[in-house]
TORKOL-4160 file (C-alpha; in steps of 0.2 Angstrom, whole numbers, padded with zeros to 4 digits, m for minus):
450
<pt num="1" X="0615" Y="0448" Z="0493"/>
<pt num="2" X="0617" Y="0433" Z="0505"/>
<pt num="3" X="0598" Y="0431" Z="0506"/>
<pt num="4" X="0597" Y="0431" Z="0487"/>
<pt num="5" X="0611" Y="0419" Z="0485"/>
<pt num="6" X="0604" Y="0406" Z="0497"/>
<pt num="7" X="0588" Y="0405" Z="0487"/>
<pt num="8" X="0596" Y="0393" Z="0475"/>
<pt num="9" X="0596" Y="0380" Z="0489"/>
<pt num="10" X="0578" Y="0377" Z="0485"/>
<pt num="11" X="0583" Y="0374" Z="0467"/>
<pt num="12" X="0596" Y="0362" Z="0472"/>
<pt num="13" X="0585" Y="0353" Z="0484"/>
<pt num="14" X="0571" Y="0351" Z="0471"/>
<pt num="15" X="0583" Y="0345" Z="0458"/>
<pt num="16" X="0589" Y="0331" Z="0470"/>
<pt num="17" X="0572" Y="0325" Z="0474"/>
<pt num="18" X="0566" Y="0325" Z="0456"/>
<pt num="19" X="0564" Y="0310" Z="0444"/>
<pt num="20" X="0575" Y="0309" Z="0429"/>
<pt num="21" X="0562" Y="0316" Z="0418"/>
<pt num="22" X="0558" Y="0330" Z="0430"/>
<pt num="23" X="0576" Y="0334" Z="0431"/>
<pt num="24" X="0577" Y="0337" Z="0413"/>
<pt num="25" X="0562" Y="0348" Z="0413"/>
<pt num="26" X="0568" Y="0358" Z="0428"/>
<pt num="27" X="0585" Y="0361" Z="0420"/>
<pt num="28" X="0577" Y="0366" Z="0404"/>
<pt num="29" X="0566" Y="0379" Z="0413"/>
<pt num="30" X="0581" Y="0386" Z="0422"/>
<pt num="31" X="0591" Y="0386" Z="0405"/>
<pt num="32" X="0604" Y="0373" Z="0412"/>
<pt num="33" X="0613" Y="0362" Z="0399"/>
<pt num="34" X="0610" Y="0345" Z="0406"/>
<pt num="35" X="0602" Y="0330" Z="0398"/>
<pt num="36" X="0600" Y="0313" Z="0406"/>
<pt num="37" X="0610" Y="0300" Z="0397"/>
<pt num="38" X="0601" Y="0284" Z="0402"/>
<pt num="39" X="0586" Y="0290" Z="0412"/>
<pt num="40" X="0594" Y="0283" Z="0428"/>
<pt num="41" X="0591" Y="0299" Z="0438"/>
<pt num="42" X="0610" Y="0300" Z="0443"/>
<pt num="43" X="0614" Y="0318" Z="0442"/>
<pt num="44" X="0633" Y="0314" Z="0442"/>
<pt num="45" X="0631" Y="0305" Z="0426"/>
<pt num="46" X="0623" Y="0320" Z="0417"/>
<pt num="47" X="0631" Y="0326" Z="0401"/>
<pt num="48" X="0637" Y="0344" Z="0401"/>
<pt num="49" X="0637" Y="0357" Z="0388"/>
<pt num="50" X="0653" Y="0363" Z="0381"/>
<pt num="51" X="0654" Y="0381" Z="0389"/>
<pt num="52" X="0659" Y="0388" Z="0373"/>
<pt num="53" X="0645" Y="0380" Z="0363"/>
<pt num="54" X="0626" Y="0379" Z="0363"/>
<pt num="55" X="0618" Y="0362" Z="0364"/>
<pt num="56" X="0617" Y="0361" Z="0345"/>
<pt num="57" X="0636" Y="0364" Z="0343"/>
<pt num="58" X="0635" Y="0382" Z="0338"/>
<pt num="59" X="0646" Y="0395" Z="0346"/>
<pt num="60" X="0638" Y="0401" Z="0363"/>
<pt num="61" X="0632" Y="0419" Z="0363"/>
<pt num="62" X="0642" Y="0431" Z="0374"/>
<pt num="63" X="0634" Y="0434" Z="0391"/>
<pt num="64" X="0638" Y="0442" Z="0408"/>
<pt num="65" X="0647" Y="0426" Z="0414"/>
<pt num="66" X="0661" Y="0430" Z="0402"/>
<pt num="67" X="0666" Y="0445" Z="0413"/>
<pt num="68" X="0670" Y="0435" Z="0428"/>
<pt num="69" X="0683" Y="0421" Z="0431"/>
<pt num="70" X="0678" Y="0403" Z="0437"/>
<pt num="71" X="0688" Y="0406" Z="0453"/>
<pt num="72" X="0678" Y="0422" Z="0457"/>
<pt num="73" X="0661" Y="0413" Z="0454"/>
<pt num="74" X="0666" Y="0397" Z="0464"/>
<pt num="75" X="0671" Y="0408" Z="0479"/>
<pt num="76" X="0654" Y="0415" Z="0480"/>
<pt num="77" X="0645" Y="0398" Z="0478"/>
<pt num="78" X="0656" Y="0391" Z="0491"/>
<pt num="79" X="0651" Y="0405" Z="0503"/>
<pt num="80" X="0633" Y="0401" Z="0499"/>
<pt num="81" X="0635" Y="0383" Z="0503"/>
<pt num="82" X="0643" Y="0387" Z="0520"/>
<pt num="83" X="0628" Y="0397" Z="0524"/>
<pt num="84" X="0617" Y="0382" Z="0526"/>
<pt num="85" X="0624" Y="0381" Z="0544"/>
<pt num="86" X="0614" Y="0396" Z="0549"/>
<pt num="87" X="0598" Y="0391" Z="0557"/>
<pt num="88" X="0589" Y="0407" Z="0550"/>
<pt num="89" X="0587" Y="0398" Z="0533"/>
<pt num="90" X="0578" Y="0382" Z="0529"/>
<pt num="91" X="0590" Y="0368" Z="0527"/>
<pt num="92" X="0588" Y="0354" Z="0515"/>
<pt num="93" X="0589" Y="0336" Z="0522"/>
<pt num="94" X="0607" Y="0332" Z="0523"/>
<pt num="95" X="0604" Y="0314" Z="0520"/>
<pt num="96" X="0595" Y="0318" Z="0504"/>
<pt num="97" X="0606" Y="0332" Z="0497"/>
<pt num="98" X="0624" Y="0330" Z="0492"/>
<pt num="99" X="0626" Y="0349" Z="0488"/>
<pt num="100" X="0645" Y="0347" Z="0483"/>
<pt num="101" X="0640" Y="0332" Z="0471"/>
<pt num="102" X="0626" Y="0342" Z="0463"/>
<pt num="103" X="0637" Y="0358" Z="0461"/>
<pt num="104" X="0650" Y="0347" Z="0453"/>
<pt num="105" X="0638" Y="0340" Z="0440"/>
<pt num="106" X="0630" Y="0357" Z="0436"/>
<pt num="107" X="0636" Y="0366" Z="0420"/>
<pt num="108" X="0647" Y="0380" Z="0425"/>
<pt num="109" X="0641" Y="0394" Z="0413"/>
<pt num="110" X="0623" Y="0393" Z="0419"/>
<pt num="111" X="0628" Y="0394" Z="0437"/>
<pt num="112" X="0638" Y="0409" Z="0433"/>
<pt num="113" X="0622" Y="0417" Z="0426"/>
<pt num="114" X="0613" Y="0413" Z="0442"/>
<pt num="115" X="0626" Y="0421" Z="0453"/>
<pt num="116" X="0628" Y="0435" Z="0442"/>
<pt num="117" X="0610" Y="0439" Z="0442"/>
<pt num="118" X="0610" Y="0440" Z="0461"/>
<pt num="119" X="0625" Y="0452" Z="0460"/>
<pt num="120" X="0616" Y="0462" Z="0447"/>
<pt num="121" X="0600" Y="0463" Z="0457"/>
<pt num="122" X="0609" Y="0468" Z="0472"/>
<pt num="123" X="0618" Y="0482" Z="0462"/>
<pt num="124" X="0602" Y="0488" Z="0456"/>
<pt num="125" X="0594" Y="0489" Z="0473"/>
<pt num="126" X="0610" Y="0498" Z="0479"/>
<pt num="127" X="0608" Y="0511" Z="0465"/>
<pt num="128" X="0590" Y="0515" Z="0470"/>
<pt num="129" X="0595" Y="0519" Z="0488"/>
<pt num="130" X="0612" Y="0527" Z="0485"/>
<pt num="131" X="0610" Y="0544" Z="0476"/>
<pt num="132" X="0629" Y="0546" Z="0478"/>
<pt num="133" X="0633" Y="0533" Z="0465"/>
<pt num="134" X="0642" Y="0541" Z="0450"/>
<pt num="135" X="0631" Y="0541" Z="0434"/>
<pt num="136" X="0637" Y="0535" Z="0417"/>
<pt num="137" X="0647" Y="0550" Z="0410"/>
<pt num="138" X="0636" Y="0562" Z="0400"/>
<pt num="139" X="0620" Y="0555" Z="0408"/>
<pt num="140" X="0610" Y="0566" Z="0419"/>
<pt num="141" X="0596" Y="0560" Z="0431"/>
<pt num="142" X="0581" Y="0551" Z="0422"/>
<pt num="143" X="0568" Y="0564" Z="0416"/>
<pt num="144" X="0551" Y="0565" Z="0423"/>
<pt num="145" X="0536" Y="0559" Z="0412"/>
<pt num="146" X="0518" Y="0557" Z="0416"/>
<pt num="147" X="0512" Y="0539" Z="0413"/>
<pt num="148" X="0495" Y="0533" Z="0412"/>
<pt num="149" X="0490" Y="0518" Z="0423"/>
<pt num="150" X="0488" Y="0508" Z="0407"/>
<pt num="151" X="0506" Y="0512" Z="0401"/>
<pt num="152" X="0513" Y="0508" Z="0418"/>
<pt num="153" X="0505" Y="0491" Z="0418"/>
<pt num="154" X="0513" Y="0487" Z="0401"/>
<pt num="155" X="0531" Y="0490" Z="0407"/>
<pt num="156" X="0533" Y="0474" Z="0417"/>
<pt num="157" X="0527" Y="0463" Z="0402"/>
<pt num="158" X="0541" Y="0469" Z="0390"/>
<pt num="159" X="0551" Y="0454" Z="0384"/>
<pt num="160" X="0559" Y="0462" Z="0369"/>
<pt num="161" X="0566" Y="0479" Z="0363"/>
<pt num="162" X="0568" Y="0483" Z="0345"/>
<pt num="163" X="0575" Y="0500" Z="0339"/>
<pt num="164" X="0578" Y="0510" Z="0323"/>
<pt num="165" X="0597" Y="0514" Z="0321"/>
<pt num="166" X="0599" Y="0531" Z="0312"/>
<pt num="167" X="0591" Y="0545" Z="0321"/>
<pt num="168" X="0587" Y="0534" Z="0336"/>
<pt num="169" X="0602" Y="0523" Z="0342"/>
<pt num="170" X="0614" Y="0535" Z="0333"/>
<pt num="171" X="0616" Y="0553" Z="0336"/>
<pt num="172" X="0615" Y="0567" Z="0323"/>
<pt num="173" X="0633" Y="0565" Z="0319"/>
<pt num="174" X="0632" Y="0546" Z="0318"/>
<pt num="175" X="0639" Y="0542" Z="0335"/>
<pt num="176" X="0632" Y="0534" Z="0351"/>
<pt num="177" X="0627" Y="0544" Z="0366"/>
<pt num="178" X="0635" Y="0537" Z="0382"/>
<pt num="179" X="0617" Y="0534" Z="0390"/>
<pt num="180" X="0611" Y="0524" Z="0374"/>
<pt num="181" X="0627" Y="0514" Z="0373"/>
<pt num="182" X="0626" Y="0509" Z="0391"/>
<pt num="183" X="0607" Y="0504" Z="0390"/>
<pt num="184" X="0610" Y="0494" Z="0374"/>
<pt num="185" X="0624" Y="0484" Z="0382"/>
<pt num="186" X="0613" Y="0481" Z="0398"/>
<pt num="187" X="0599" Y="0475" Z="0386"/>
<pt num="188" X="0611" Y="0463" Z="0377"/>
<pt num="189" X="0617" Y="0456" Z="0393"/>
<pt num="190" X="0600" Y="0454" Z="0400"/>
<pt num="191" X="0594" Y="0445" Z="0385"/>
<pt num="192" X="0608" Y="0433" Z="0386"/>
<pt num="193" X="0604" Y="0428" Z="0404"/>
<pt num="194" X="0591" Y="0414" Z="0407"/>
<pt num="195" X="0585" Y="0422" Z="0422"/>
<pt num="196" X="0580" Y="0439" Z="0416"/>
<pt num="197" X="0563" Y="0444" Z="0410"/>
<pt num="198" X="0570" Y="0453" Z="0394"/>
<pt num="199" X="0573" Y="0440" Z="0381"/>
<pt num="200" X="0578" Y="0449" Z="0365"/>
<pt num="201" X="0586" Y="0466" Z="0359"/>
<pt num="202" X="0588" Y="0469" Z="0341"/>
<pt num="203" X="0589" Y="0482" Z="0328"/>
<pt num="204" X="0574" Y="0486" Z="0316"/>
<pt num="205" X="0581" Y="0497" Z="0303"/>
<pt num="206" X="0581" Y="0502" Z="0284"/>
<pt num="207" X="0599" Y="0499" Z="0284"/>
<pt num="208" X="0607" Y="0482" Z="0277"/>
<pt num="209" X="0613" Y="0471" Z="0291"/>
<pt num="210" X="0631" Y="0474" Z="0287"/>
<pt num="211" X="0628" Y="0493" Z="0287"/>
<pt num="212" X="0619" Y="0493" Z="0304"/>
<pt num="213" X="0633" Y="0483" Z="0312"/>
<pt num="214" X="0646" Y="0494" Z="0305"/>
<pt num="215" X="0637" Y="0510" Z="0310"/>
<pt num="216" X="0635" Y="0505" Z="0328"/>
<pt num="217" X="0654" Y="0502" Z="0330"/>
<pt num="218" X="0665" Y="0487" Z="0334"/>
<pt num="219" X="0660" Y="0485" Z="0352"/>
<pt num="220" X="0641" Y="0483" Z="0349"/>
<pt num="221" X="0644" Y="0475" Z="0332"/>
<pt num="222" X="0652" Y="0460" Z="0340"/>
<pt num="223" X="0638" Y="0458" Z="0351"/>
<pt num="224" X="0624" Y="0462" Z="0339"/>
<pt num="225" X="0631" Y="0450" Z="0326"/>
<pt num="226" X="0625" Y="0435" Z="0337"/>
<pt num="227" X="0607" Y="0443" Z="0339"/>
<pt num="228" X="0592" Y="0443" Z="0328"/>
<pt num="229" X="0587" Y="0458" Z="0318"/>
<pt num="230" X="0575" Y="0466" Z="0305"/>
<pt num="231" X="0584" Y="0475" Z="0291"/>
<pt num="232" X="0580" Y="0484" Z="0274"/>
<pt num="233" X="0564" Y="0490" Z="0281"/>
<pt num="234" X="0559" Y="0473" Z="0288"/>
<pt num="235" X="0561" Y="0465" Z="0271"/>
<pt num="236" X="0576" Y="0455" Z="0277"/>
<pt num="237" X="0575" Y="0447" Z="0294"/>
<pt num="238" X="0587" Y="0435" Z="0302"/>
<pt num="239" X="0588" Y="0425" Z="0318"/>
<pt num="240" X="0602" Y="0424" Z="0331"/>
<pt num="241" X="0612" Y="0412" Z="0319"/>
<pt num="242" X="0611" Y="0424" Z="0305"/>
<pt num="243" X="0599" Y="0413" Z="0295"/>
<pt num="244" X="0585" Y="0422" Z="0285"/>
<pt num="245" X="0568" Y="0419" Z="0293"/>
<pt num="246" X="0558" Y="0431" Z="0282"/>
<pt num="247" X="0561" Y="0441" Z="0267"/>
<pt num="248" X="0552" Y="0450" Z="0253"/>
<pt num="249" X="0557" Y="0458" Z="0237"/>
<pt num="250" X="0551" Y="0469" Z="0223"/>
<pt num="251" X="0542" Y="0458" Z="0210"/>
<pt num="252" X="0542" Y="0470" Z="0195"/>
<pt num="253" X="0557" Y="0473" Z="0184"/>
<pt num="254" X="0546" Y="0484" Z="0173"/>
<pt num="255" X="0543" Y="0496" Z="0188"/>
<pt num="256" X="0561" Y="0497" Z="0192"/>
<pt num="257" X="0565" Y="0502" Z="0174"/>
<pt num="258" X="0552" Y="0516" Z="0174"/>
<pt num="259" X="0558" Y="0522" Z="0191"/>
<pt num="260" X="0576" Y="0522" Z="0185"/>
<pt num="261" X="0572" Y="0533" Z="0170"/>
<pt num="262" X="0563" Y="0546" Z="0180"/>
<pt num="263" X="0576" Y="0547" Z="0193"/>
<pt num="264" X="0590" Y="0550" Z="0180"/>
<pt num="265" X="0580" Y="0563" Z="0172"/>
<pt num="266" X="0578" Y="0572" Z="0189"/>
<pt num="267" X="0596" Y="0570" Z="0193"/>
<pt num="268" X="0594" Y="0559" Z="0208"/>
<pt num="269" X="0606" Y="0545" Z="0214"/>
<pt num="270" X="0599" Y="0527" Z="0213"/>
<pt num="271" X="0603" Y="0515" Z="0226"/>
<pt num="272" X="0596" Y="0497" Z="0225"/>
<pt num="273" X="0598" Y="0484" Z="0239"/>
<pt num="274" X="0600" Y="0465" Z="0237"/>
<pt num="275" X="0604" Y="0460" Z="0255"/>
<pt num="276" X="0620" Y="0467" Z="0260"/>
<pt num="277" X="0625" Y="0472" Z="0242"/>
<pt num="278" X="0621" Y="0489" Z="0236"/>
<pt num="279" X="0620" Y="0494" Z="0218"/>
<pt num="280" X="0621" Y="0511" Z="0210"/>
<pt num="281" X="0622" Y="0516" Z="0191"/>
<pt num="282" X="0636" Y="0523" Z="0181"/>
<pt num="283" X="0625" Y="0539" Z="0178"/>
<pt num="284" X="0622" Y="0541" Z="0197"/>
<pt num="285" X="0641" Y="0540" Z="0200"/>
<pt num="286" X="0645" Y="0553" Z="0186"/>
<pt num="287" X="0631" Y="0566" Z="0191"/>
<pt num="288" X="0633" Y="0564" Z="0210"/>
<pt num="289" X="0649" Y="0556" Z="0216"/>
<pt num="290" X="0647" Y="0563" Z="0233"/>
<pt num="291" X="0632" Y="0553" Z="0236"/>
<pt num="292" X="0641" Y="0537" Z="0232"/>
<pt num="293" X="0655" Y="0542" Z="0245"/>
<pt num="294" X="0642" Y="0547" Z="0258"/>
<pt num="295" X="0633" Y="0529" Z="0257"/>
<pt num="296" X="0648" Y="0522" Z="0266"/>
<pt num="297" X="0657" Y="0537" Z="0274"/>
<pt num="298" X="0642" Y="0545" Z="0282"/>
<pt num="299" X="0629" Y="0531" Z="0283"/>
<pt num="300" X="0640" Y="0516" Z="0286"/>
<pt num="301" X="0634" Y="0505" Z="0272"/>
<pt num="302" X="0644" Y="0495" Z="0260"/>
<pt num="303" X="0652" Y="0504" Z="0246"/>
<pt num="304" X="0640" Y="0503" Z="0231"/>
<pt num="305" X="0644" Y="0492" Z="0217"/>
<pt num="306" X="0643" Y="0502" Z="0201"/>
<pt num="307" X="0633" Y="0494" Z="0186"/>
<pt num="308" X="0626" Y="0501" Z="0170"/>
<pt num="309" X="0608" Y="0500" Z="0175"/>
<pt num="310" X="0597" Y="0492" Z="0188"/>
<pt num="311" X="0585" Y="0487" Z="0174"/>
<pt num="312" X="0582" Y="0468" Z="0172"/>
<pt num="313" X="0591" Y="0463" Z="0188"/>
<pt num="314" X="0587" Y="0444" Z="0189"/>
<pt num="315" X="0589" Y="0441" Z="0207"/>
<pt num="316" X="0577" Y="0456" Z="0211"/>
<pt num="317" X="0580" Y="0469" Z="0224"/>
<pt num="318" X="0573" Y="0470" Z="0242"/>
<pt num="319" X="0571" Y="0489" Z="0240"/>
<pt num="320" X="0575" Y="0502" Z="0227"/>
<pt num="321" X="0578" Y="0520" Z="0232"/>
<pt num="322" X="0584" Y="0538" Z="0227"/>
<pt num="323" X="0595" Y="0550" Z="0236"/>
<pt num="324" X="0595" Y="0569" Z="0234"/>
<pt num="325" X="0604" Y="0584" Z="0241"/>
<pt num="326" X="0589" Y="0592" Z="0249"/>
<pt num="327" X="0572" Y="0586" Z="0257"/>
<pt num="328" X="0564" Y="0598" Z="0245"/>
<pt num="329" X="0570" Y="0587" Z="0230"/>
<pt num="330" X="0563" Y="0572" Z="0238"/>
<pt num="331" X="0546" Y="0580" Z="0241"/>
<pt num="332" X="0545" Y="0586" Z="0223"/>
<pt num="333" X="0549" Y="0568" Z="0216"/>
<pt num="334" X="0539" Y="0558" Z="0228"/>
<pt num="335" X="0522" Y="0561" Z="0220"/>
<pt num="336" X="0529" Y="0555" Z="0203"/>
<pt num="337" X="0537" Y="0539" Z="0211"/>
<pt num="338" X="0520" Y="0536" Z="0220"/>
<pt num="339" X="0511" Y="0535" Z="0204"/>
<pt num="340" X="0523" Y="0522" Z="0198"/>
<pt num="341" X="0521" Y="0512" Z="0215"/>
<pt num="342" X="0502" Y="0513" Z="0213"/>
<pt num="343" X="0503" Y="0507" Z="0196"/>
<pt num="344" X="0514" Y="0491" Z="0199"/>
<pt num="345" X="0508" Y="0487" Z="0217"/>
<pt num="346" X="0522" Y="0494" Z="0227"/>
<pt num="347" X="0523" Y="0508" Z="0241"/>
<pt num="348" X="0535" Y="0522" Z="0245"/>
<pt num="349" X="0542" Y="0528" Z="0262"/>
<pt num="350" X="0555" Y="0540" Z="0268"/>
<pt num="351" X="0568" Y="0535" Z="0282"/>
<pt num="352" X="0579" Y="0550" Z="0280"/>
<pt num="353" X="0573" Y="0566" Z="0273"/>
<pt num="354" X="0585" Y="0565" Z="0258"/>
<pt num="355" X="0581" Y="0547" Z="0254"/>
<pt num="356" X="0565" Y="0540" Z="0246"/>
<pt num="357" X="0562" Y="0521" Z="0245"/>
<pt num="358" X="0552" Y="0510" Z="0234"/>
<pt num="359" X="0546" Y="0494" Z="0243"/>
<pt num="360" X="0535" Y="0479" Z="0240"/>
<pt num="361" X="0516" Y="0482" Z="0243"/>
<pt num="362" X="0511" Y="0477" Z="0261"/>
<pt num="363" X="0528" Y="0478" Z="0268"/>
<pt num="364" X="0538" Y="0489" Z="0279"/>
<pt num="365" X="0547" Y="0489" Z="0296"/>
<pt num="366" X="0531" Y="0485" Z="0306"/>
<pt num="367" X="0526" Y="0470" Z="0295"/>
<pt num="368" X="0544" Y="0463" Z="0295"/>
<pt num="369" X="0546" Y="0465" Z="0314"/>
<pt num="370" X="0530" Y="0456" Z="0317"/>
<pt num="371" X="0536" Y="0441" Z="0306"/>
<pt num="372" X="0552" Y="0441" Z="0316"/>
<pt num="373" X="0543" Y="0441" Z="0333"/>
<pt num="374" X="0532" Y="0426" Z="0328"/>
<pt num="375" X="0548" Y="0416" Z="0325"/>
<pt num="376" X="0556" Y="0422" Z="0342"/>
<pt num="377" X="0540" Y="0418" Z="0351"/>
<pt num="378" X="0536" Y="0437" Z="0356"/>
<pt num="379" X="0519" Y="0445" Z="0356"/>
<pt num="380" X="0523" Y="0461" Z="0348"/>
<pt num="381" X="0507" Y="0469" Z="0354"/>
<pt num="382" X="0510" Y="0465" Z="0373"/>
<pt num="383" X="0528" Y="0462" Z="0375"/>
<pt num="384" X="0538" Y="0474" Z="0364"/>
<pt num="385" X="0546" Y="0491" Z="0366"/>
<pt num="386" X="0549" Y="0499" Z="0350"/>
<pt num="387" X="0559" Y="0515" Z="0347"/>
<pt num="388" X="0561" Y="0526" Z="0331"/>
<pt num="389" X="0561" Y="0543" Z="0323"/>
<pt num="390" X="0556" Y="0542" Z="0305"/>
<pt num="391" X="0541" Y="0540" Z="0294"/>
<pt num="392" X="0546" Y="0522" Z="0291"/>
<pt num="393" X="0544" Y="0519" Z="0310"/>
<pt num="394" X="0526" Y="0523" Z="0311"/>
<pt num="395" X="0518" Y="0506" Z="0309"/>
<pt num="396" X="0532" Y="0498" Z="0319"/>
<pt num="397" X="0528" Y="0509" Z="0334"/>
<pt num="398" X="0509" Y="0508" Z="0333"/>
<pt num="399" X="0510" Y="0489" Z="0333"/>
<pt num="400" X="0522" Y="0488" Z="0348"/>
<pt num="401" X="0515" Y="0487" Z="0366"/>
<pt num="402" X="0525" Y="0503" Z="0369"/>
<pt num="403" X="0530" Y="0514" Z="0355"/>
<pt num="404" X="0542" Y="0528" Z="0359"/>
<pt num="405" X="0547" Y="0542" Z="0347"/>
<pt num="406" X="0563" Y="0552" Z="0349"/>
<pt num="407" X="0563" Y="0570" Z="0352"/>
<pt num="408" X="0570" Y="0573" Z="0334"/>
<pt num="409" X="0556" Y="0562" Z="0326"/>
<pt num="410" X="0547" Y="0569" Z="0311"/>
<pt num="411" X="0531" Y="0577" Z="0313"/>
<pt num="412" X="0521" Y="0563" Z="0305"/>
<pt num="413" X="0527" Y="0552" Z="0320"/>
<pt num="414" X="0524" Y="0565" Z="0333"/>
<pt num="415" X="0506" Y="0568" Z="0328"/>
<pt num="416" X="0501" Y="0550" Z="0325"/>
<pt num="417" X="0489" Y="0541" Z="0335"/>
<pt num="418" X="0495" Y="0525" Z="0343"/>
<pt num="419" X="0513" Y="0531" Z="0347"/>
<pt num="420" X="0513" Y="0530" Z="0366"/>
<pt num="421" X="0527" Y="0542" Z="0371"/>
<pt num="422" X="0535" Y="0557" Z="0362"/>
<pt num="423" X="0552" Y="0560" Z="0371"/>
<pt num="424" X="0558" Y="0578" Z="0374"/>
<pt num="425" X="0576" Y="0571" Z="0372"/>
<pt num="426" X="0583" Y="0568" Z="0355"/>
<pt num="427" X="0594" Y="0554" Z="0350"/>
<pt num="428" X="0609" Y="0566" Z="0352"/>
<pt num="429" X="0604" Y="0568" Z="0370"/>
<pt num="430" X="0602" Y="0549" Z="0374"/>
<pt num="431" X="0584" Y="0548" Z="0370"/>
<pt num="432" X="0585" Y="0529" Z="0366"/>
<pt num="433" X="0594" Y="0526" Z="0382"/>
<pt num="434" X="0581" Y="0535" Z="0392"/>
<pt num="435" X="0567" Y="0526" Z="0384"/>
<pt num="436" X="0575" Y="0509" Z="0387"/>
<pt num="437" X="0579" Y="0514" Z="0406"/>
<pt num="438" X="0561" Y="0520" Z="0408"/>
<pt num="439" X="0551" Y="0506" Z="0399"/>
<pt num="440" X="0563" Y="0492" Z="0393"/>
<pt num="441" X="0569" Y="0483" Z="0409"/>
<pt num="442" X="0553" Y="0475" Z="0416"/>
<pt num="443" X="0548" Y="0486" Z="0430"/>
<pt num="444" X="0537" Y="0501" Z="0433"/>
<pt num="445" X="0546" Y="0516" Z="0441"/>
<pt num="446" X="0540" Y="0524" Z="0457"/>
<pt num="447" X="0530" Y="0540" Z="0457"/>
<pt num="448" X="0545" Y="0550" Z="0461"/>
<pt num="449" X="0554" Y="0546" Z="0445"/>
<pt num="450" X="0539" Y="0546" Z="0433"/>
């Protein structure tokens, strides 16, 4: 820990010797909130970020520094400065460096991050060598998987993790396995740190944004609300500020009208999504009131707004779908809806065996996540870990650098080429957490744990 902490001496020394322009670049590279006011090179005159705000005035995203007090961090930093008296370390020229002055001028939140990273790295090293450390409750030792050399080489390059929600992050009873919860929290904390290789964690789901956040519970919801995400099968993608960066909608009201008549005749429930608002028809409520309740009670979505018909909806829907009691009903209805989709230039997909969705042609989770990655500066094909379990996840997993299917994944996913790993563990056994621990945190495992 001492060795790791004193490494920041090099940063302080470099910053002191740099020109005003160089200081700005150095600080930007380290994620520090400093900007030279007059270009005079005086560090003490640099402006500081408000610790509760980003540079543009928006609320700062939560990070690991929030877990520790200023006094705790300052004590560690003071210890670090005192270590300069030890001849075992290279000491900067005392005539050139006023360490106390530099520390006083540096922004507190980002110094927190630097110290916290040293602490986290030390904890991880201790965990590797101390087999007596207690695991997360409900979590056994990581399972063994044979990995090709090519796959091992991809692990350290991962910069983003994107995951399906239902059947992947969530268990069969719509809860969170302890291992998955711990891994998600670790990923979010790492993504908030300017010194970690992982830059982004976000959901990629067929759910609405509101439904995904509600389903994952209040603890994760508060964290994920400040992160990007791909929702409604990638048809509605937002950045960390919640601003829409990509969306696509069905462009044929005539198609919706034909599909609605067919669905009512088959006795299926209609659900139509426009962003976070879900609509259903009066006929669906009368024939299948239990489905309307399940949308919110079981699947965590907003309660549907009941309207007379989805025909002629002026704002257009992102997706239109039907819900049934059994997978067999969906299998029987799908060929009929596929004819309608082909006629009007659309496509169908199944996210849950009892739900069949009608989407715009050329869309899907893979296409939406690719668009979001471009905005985030992530190369999906070399820097992303993707996790899923359903048919709608297929293209998404194939496009990612590492695509992982849960043990409970549908056969079409398990049998597809381009999916890198099929876990033995289901989402109810912490499959998503295992995948993140194995592939998501930037380092290949040693042979003993593969």
